N, C-alpha and C positions, 0 to 999 in steps of 0.2 A: 499269546494264548495257545499250550500246545495243542494241535489237529490231530487227531486220527481215522482213522477208517479201516475198516475191517477188507483182507483185499485173496482170505481163504478161510473157507469150511462154512460148516450150516451156520446158517443164521439163527441165533437168539430169539425166539419169538413169543414166548410167554412164562412167567413160571409160577409155579401153585403149591401151596399146599399137603398134594395130596402127590405121592410118588409113584407116577402110573407102573416102574416095574414091579412095585411091589400088588399094586392095582390088578398087570395081568398075570398075574400066579397069582389071585384069589388070596391075598394076604396084606395084611395091615402092616404101614408108613413103620413101627415099631417094633416086630414083627417081620422084616424086610429080609431075613437071610441075608443080604447080597445080594440079591437077585441083578442086579443091574451090571454086573462083573460079567454077565455070562452074556455082556451084548457089551461090547468094550464102543462098539460105534453107533451105540443105539437102537432102541428095535423098528423098525418101519413099520409106515400105517400105509394104505394103500386108501382109495379114493374108488364108488363105486364102481368105475370103469381099471378098475388093475391097475390102475397107475401111481407109482410114488407119490407122496401125498404131505408126508410128513414124520419124523422124527420125535420119539420120547426118549429123554436121558432122565428117568429117575427124577426128579420136577419139573423139567426142562420142559417144554415144546417147539420142537426145532423145525429147519427149513430140512427135506429129506434132500435138496440140492446142497452141492457146495460152492457157496461161493466162489469167483475162479474171477481174481483181475492181478490174474499174470500177466498178461498182455500190455497196459496201459503204465508199469511203475512209471516208466519214463514221465509220463501224465501227471502223477501224481506226484512227485518230487518235485515236479515245474510250479507245480499248483502247492508248494510249501507246506502236503502232509507232514509230520512230524514221525506220525505211527504207523506202520502197518502193521496192524493184528491179524494173527493169524490164531483160529479156531483148530485146537488140536485133536486129531485124530489116532491111532489106534498105532499104525505101523505107519513109519515111512516119511515119520516125522523130522526126524533132523534132515531129510532129504528137502523135502520142505521148504523147511526152515534158509536153509542153506543155497538154493536156487534165490528166491527170496531178498536174501542179503547178497546176495553175489548182482542181481540185479539191479536193487534196488543202488549200491555204490558203480556199479556202470554207468547207470540208466539205460536202462534194455529192459529185451519183456523175460518175464524170469518166463525157465524152462521147463514142465511138469509136465514127465510122461503119464498116461493113462494109468502106466502099473503101480503106479505112487498112490494110486485111491482104490479104497476098501471096491469088490468086485461090483455090489452094486448101486455105486456112488454115479449123479454124474452133477456136471458141470453148471453154473448159471453165474449169466453177470448181466442181466434183465435191467436188475434198479440203477448198476450205472449207466443202463443205456435210456431211463429213463421208460420203459418196457415193463412187461410187469417179471417179477423177481424172477422167476420159474425161468421161462427160456434164456439162452445162451445165443447170440449170435455169433457169427464170424466174423475173422480177424484178419488185415492183413495189413502186411509190414509196420504191425506195431501197430497200424488207426484202425479202429473199428466201420464197419462198413455200415 
C-alpha cells in the first residue's frame, strides 16, 4: 500500500458548502465575483488575543501555520513513506519543491529559508512530535529535541 505524509503547507481542516471568501465580502457563493483571487494565500483569521488562528480559502478552513517537516525527511524516507505531500502557496513553490526533492533523493533535511514563506506565515511541526499542531520545536543535526 502506498503511503503519503504532508510535509509542507497549510493543513486542510474542514470543507464547507459555503465560500468563506465570498461571505467575507457579503456576496453569495453563486455571485462571488471570484474574490478569492484577491487572497492567493487565503484570508487570515485571528483569535481574540490577535494571534493568527486559521486561514480561510474559498470553501476550505485551513491551519494558519505551515506544516514544516523539512528536517525529518530522512526519517520519513527511512519509514518508507512513498509520497511527500506539499500544499501549494502563491510564491516560491518551485524552490520548495526542488528543496524537498533534493532532500528526498539525498536523505537529508530540506533547506527552506524564511524568505520563501509569505510575510505572515509561521512554521509548525507539533503533530509530528505528538504536541499541539501549532507548535514548532527546534531541530539539532536533523533530529528533533
